C-alpha positions in Angstrom: 12.3 -11.2 -19.0 9.5 -10.5 -16.5 6.1 -11.9 -17.1 3.0 -13.2 -15.3 3.3 -16.7 -13.8 -0.2 -18.0 -13.4 1.2 -20.8 -11.2 3.3 -18.5 -9.1 3.6 -18.4 -5.3 0.3 -16.4 -5.1 -1.8 -18.7 -7.3 -5.3 -19.0 -5.9 -4.9 -15.9 -3.7 -7.1 -12.8 -3.8 -5.3 -9.5 -3.3 -6.9 -6.1 -2.6 -4.6 -3.1 -3.2 -5.7 0.5 -2.4 -4.3 3.6 -4.0 -3.6 1.5 -7.1 -4.3 3.9 -9.9 -0.7 5.0 -10.1 2.7 5.0 -8.4 3.5 2.6 -5.6 0.0 1.0 -5.5 0.0 0.3 -9.2 3.5 -1.3 -9.0 2.4 -3.5 -6.0 -0.7 -4.6 -7.8 1.3 -5.6 -10.9 3.9 -7.5 -8.9 1.3 -9.5 -7.0 -0.5 -10.3 -10.3 2.9 -11.5 -11.8 2.9 -14.2 -9.1 -0.6 -15.5 -9.9 -2.7 -13.4 -7.5 -6.1 -12.2 -8.6 -5.9 -8.5 -7.9 -8.6 -6.1 -7.0 -7.3 -2.5 -7.4 -9.0 0.5 -5.9 -8.6 4.3 -5.9 -10.7 7.4 -6.6 -9.4 7.7 -10.2 -11.0 5.2 -12.5 -10.9 7.2 -15.8 -8.7 9.7 -17.5 -9.6 13.3 -16.5 -10.7 12.4 -13.0 -7.4 13.5 -11.5 -4.8 16.1 -12.3 -2.2 13.3 -11.9 -1.5 10.7 -14.6 -2.7 7.1 -14.0 -6.1 5.4 -13.6 -7.5 2.2 -12.3 -8.4 1.0 -15.7 -4.8 1.7 -16.8 -3.5 -0.6 -14.0 -6.1 -3.3 -14.9 -5.2 -3.1 -18.6 -1.5 -3.4 -17.8 -2.0 -6.5 -15.8 -4.4 -8.1 -18.2 -2.2 -7.4 -21.2 0.6 -9.3 -19.5 -1.7 -12.3 -18.9 -2.7 -11.6 -15.3 -6.1 -11.2 -13.6 -7.3 -7.9 -12.2 -10.5 -5.9 -11.7 -11.1 -2.3 -10.7 -13.4 -1.0 -7.9 -13.6 2.8 -7.7 -13.9 3.9 -4.1 -13.4 6.9 -1.9 -11.8 5.5 1.3 -12.9 8.5 3.3 -16.4 7.2 3.0 -17.4 4.3 5.2 -20.0 2.9 2.7 -17.4 2.9 -0.1 -15.0 0.8 2.1 -17.7 -1.7 2.8 -18.7 -1.9 -0.9 -15.0 -2.3 -1.9 -14.5 -5.4 0.2 -17.9 -6.8 -0.9 -17.1 -6.3 -4.5 -13.6 -7.8 -4.1 -15.1 -10.9 -2.6 -17.8 -11.1 -5.2 -15.2 -10.9 -8.0 -12.5 -13.3 -6.7 -13.5 -14.7 -3.3 -12.3 -13.9 0.2 -9.4 -11.5 0.5 -6.1 -13.2 1.3 -3.8 -10.2 0.9 -4.7 -6.6 1.8 -2.3 -3.8 0.9 -3.2 -0.4 2.3 -1.5 2.2 0.1 -4.1 4.9 -0.4 -3.2 8.3 1.0 -4.3 11.9 0.9 -1.8 14.5 2.1 -1.6 18.2 2.7 1.8 19.8 3.6 0.7 22.7 5.8 2.5 23.9 9.0 0.8 23.0 12.2 0.0 26.6 13.1 -2.4 26.9 10.2 -3.5 23.3 9.7 -7.3 23.1 9.2 -9.2 20.5 11.2 -11.2 19.5 8.1 -8.0 18.4 6.3 -6.6 16.8 9.5 -9.8 14.7 9.8 -9.6 13.7 6.1 -5.9 12.6 6.4 -6.6 10.5 9.5 -9.7 9.0 7.9 -7.9 7.9 4.8 -4.5 7.0 6.2 -5.3 5.6 9.6 -9.0 4.7 10.0 -9.5 3.3 6.5 -6.6 0.8 6.9 -8.0 -0.2 10.3 -11.6 -0.5 9.0 -10.6 -2.5 5.9 -8.6 -4.8 8.2 -11.8 -5.3 10.3 -13.7 -6.2 7.1 -11.3 -8.8 5.9 -10.2 -10.3 9.2 -13.2 -12.5 10.0 -12.6 -14.6 6.8 -8.9 -14.6 7.3 -9.4 -15.9 10.8 -11.8 -18.6 9.6 -9.4 -19.8 7.0 -6.3 -19.3 9.2 -4.4 -17.4 6.7 -3.9 -13.7 5.7 -1.4 -11.1 4.9 -1.9 -7.3 5.6 0.8 -4.8 4.5 0.5 -1.1 5.3 2.5 1.4 3.4 4.2 4.0 5.7 6.9 6.6 5.2 10.1 7.9 6.7 8.0 10.8 7.9 6.9 8.6 10.8 10.4 8.8 12.3 10.9 11.7 14.8 12.8 14.7 13.3 16.4 15.0 14.4 18.4 18.2 15.1 19.6 20.3 13.4 15.9 21.0 12.5 14.8 21.9 9.0 12.6 25.0 9.4 10.6 24.0 6.3 7.4 22.8 8.0 4.4 21.0 6.7 5.0 17.3 7.2 4.1 17.0 10.8 0.5 15.8 10.3 1.6 13.4 7.6 4.2 12.0 10.0 1.5 11.7 12.7 -0.6 9.6 10.4 2.2 7.3 9.4 3.4 6.9 13.0 -0.1 5.9 14.0 -0.3 3.5 11.1 2.9 1.8 12.2 1.8 1.4 15.8 -1.6 0.1 14.6 0.2 -2.5 12.4 2.5 -3.9 15.1 -0.4 -4.0 17.6 -2.7 -5.8 15.1 0.2 -8.2 14.3 0.3 -9.2 18.0 -3.5 -9.6 18.2 -3.8 -11.9 15.1 -0.6 -13.9 15.5 -2.3 -17.0 16.8 -4.7 -16.8 13.8 -1.8 -17.2 11.4 -2.2 -13.7 9.9 0.8 -11.5 9.1 0.7 -7.7 9.5 3.7 -5.7 8.3 4.8 -2.3 7.2 6.9 -1.2 4.3 8.3 2.3 4.5 9.2 3.1 0.9 11.5 6.0 1.3 11.6 8.5 -1.5 10.1 7.1 -4.7 9.7 8.9 -8.0 5.9 8.8 -8.3 3.3 11.3 -9.6 2.3 12.1 -6.0 5.8 12.8 -5.0 6.4 14.9 -8.1 3.4 17.2 -7.4 4.7 18.0 -3.9 8.2 18.7 -5.3 9.9 16.3 -3.0 12.6 15.2 -5.4 15.3 17.8 -5.8 19.0 17.8 -6.6 19.7 17.4 -2.9 17.4 14.4 -2.5 17.8 12.6 -5.8 20.5 10.3 -4.5 18.0 8.9 -2.0 15.4 7.9 -4.5 14.4 4.2 -4.3 13.3 2.4 -7.5 9.7 1.5 -7.4 10.5 -2.1 -8.1 12.0 -2.5 -4.7 8.8 -1.5 -2.9 6.7 -3.8 -5.1 9.1 -6.7 -4.5 9.2 -6.1 -0.7 5.4 -6.2 -0.5 5.3 -9.4 -2.6 7.8 -11.1 -0.3 5.7 -10.1 2.8 2.6 -11.3 1.0 3.9 -14.9 0.8 6.0 -15.0 4.0 5.4 -17.3 6.9 3.0 -15.4 9.3 4.8 -17.0 12.3 8.2 -15.6 11.4 7.5 -12.6 9.1 5.1 -10.4 10.9 5.2 -7.2 13.0 8.0 -5.8 10.8 8.5 -2.2 9.9 10.9 -2.3 7.0 12.5 -0.1 4.4 12.3 -2.0 1.1 16.0 -2.1 0.0 17.5 -3.2 3.3 14.8 -5.9 3.7 15.5 -7.3 0.2 19.2 -7.3 1.0 18.6 -9.2 4.2 16.6 -11.8 2.3 19.2 -11.9 -0.5 16.6 -11.0 -3.2 16.8 -8.8 -6.2 13.6 -7.1 -7.3 11.9 -8.4 -10.4 11.4 -6.3 -13.4 7.7 -5.2 -13.6 5.6 -6.1 -16.6 
């Protein structure tokens, strides 16, 4: 039976997970806490009623604490620079310097290029590209000083170039641009901080049954067979968060094949 191991592989580590009020971010936060990490979870939705989607930061924290783990919530809007700075400051104040950063937060609009508004373009790039870069800038000095750190960015198959025959249903191009930029940023940063013993990796979840995916209607009878259980993504991020930064960095992985490569089955989440 799954549970929290306070003496797990992440004992003594501070983890910061964005987009953690529901879905993939919540699952990752839970998995890291199960291995002894002290987890700071962040999102815009702290309380019930603040979002049309189910799930809140306090719900994630309560889930972790009920299982015996340590977690605290910091509400933040990652499109706002001051909120990003405050988020890292409060994480450090709560548990100490950040060892593990997981950038999962996203805001997405599925609109064809022809009519895509610049305001929404700017917001998507701010949250999905600049925010992960800025949060990395904020945690890197302490990681460099301590010569340890793990950064994982959550991408998507949308980053892969479309192949013919093309699907005329448009709307995902800007989302794909954001994720492609995030992947290139990740491998570039991995090369820059390699000598500092800091790992930077990407997990591309594939199609996962989350509230966000449901609201966009992405799971249909045609796509249901491609759905990846959320435990796989959480497990893959955990494995990257304890991996040797000299041998497990600069990776862009889909969760299931990566776990198969490592010979690991995902743990049941508490």
